[in-house]
N, C-alpha and C positions, 0 to 999 in steps of 0.2 A: 504494500500500500504506500503510495507516495504521500508527501507532506500535505498536499492539497486535499486528498481524499480523507486523510486523518482529521484535518481541520473541519471538513464538512460533517464527518461522523460525530465529532465532539460537539460542534455547534448544534447539530440536530438533537443530540442527546440532551444538551442543556435546555432546549425548548420543551422537552418532555418532563422535566423535573416538576413543574407546577401541577401536572396531571399524572404524576408517576403511578399512583394506585390504579387509575383507570387504564393507563397505557399498559401496565403490567397485566391487568385482567384481560385486556384485549389480546395481548401477546400470548398469554396462556390459552385462551380460547382458540385462537388461530392455530397455535402449535398442536393442541389436542385434535382439532378438526383435520389438519393437513398431515401431521406427523405423529400419530398416536404412540408409536414406540419411543420416540424421543421425548414426547410429553411424559410418558410413564417414567422414564429415567430422571427427567428433571424434577418432577413432583415427588419422586421417591427420595431424592436428595434434598430438595428445597422445601418440600411441602407445596401446598397450593397457595401460599402467601405471595400475592403479587408484589408486595414491597420487597421481599427477599430477591425475587427475580430482577427487579429494577436495580437493587443495590449491587447484585452480582454483575449485571450488565454495566453499571457505572464503574465498577472496579476494572472491568476489562477495557472500557472506552478510555478511562483515565490513563491507562498504561500503554496505549497503542504506540506511543513514541519511544517507549522503553521496553523493547522486546524481552530483555532479561527479566524485568519485573512482571511482564505479562505471562511469561512462562511459569513463574512462581505462583501467580494467581490461579492459572489453570491447573497447576499441580495441586495446590491446596484444595481446589474444587473437587478434584478426583479422590481425595483422601476422606476416610470417615471423619466426620465432625469438622472437616475443612471448611465447609460452607459457613458454619457458625463462626469460625475464626475470621474468615474474610468479612463477614457482615459486621462483626464487632470492630475490626480494624478500619473499616471504611465508613462507619457511621459516626 
């Protein structure tokens, strides 16, 4: 991803912050409808709390310019209780 794309993603994400609960709910609904297997994995890890989904996406978007940090965010996400760690670290 080039610098311009990263900026666009980060700007778009910032616009979602005021409606984050609704955006998270819409994201989970669409994920469930279009990719039920992925939805199952996400909700098994995060639960169906839209706020957690948005927080995790925020941690990823925040680290797009720092791939070494992004890798650690994704690693923590994959570990048991890693999501709780990430949510606490980024809230």
